[in-house]
Residue, then its C-alpha position, 0 to 999 in steps of 0.5 A: m580045382a580051387d573053385h571045385i573044392a570051394e563048391k563042394i565045401s559050400f554044398a556040404a555046408d548047405e546040406m548040413k545047414a551050417e553057418f560059416t564064412l568062406l573067403g576065397p579061393a584066392p591066390a596065395p600071397v606067394e602065388k607060385l612055389k617050386g613051380k606050382f601055383r597056390f591058392h587058399m581059402l579061409l573058413s570061419s565059424s563060431k562053432p568049430d565042431v560044425l566046420q570039422k563036420v563040413i570039411k569031413k563031408a566035403s572031403e568025401l565029395i571032392k574028386t582031385i586029379d593026381e597033379v593037385q595037392w590040397i591041405i587042410d590047416v586047422d588054426p593056421q599060424n601063418m598064411m604065407 
């Protein structure tokens, strides 16, 4: 599922010709929490408004299954 989300983000960015960096997906530092596996991705750009548009577009394309929860954390303070 993490790969699917990364693909949709990359697709949306390519479609919008947005310049950004995507690191991941990779296992989170705490890989499993409360019986659930966790992955994270880090997106960066010199133009935050462009990233917001890419994420909005990608969110429309991402089809998740019921057991998967994904969260967008803008400007995270702690990656743990």
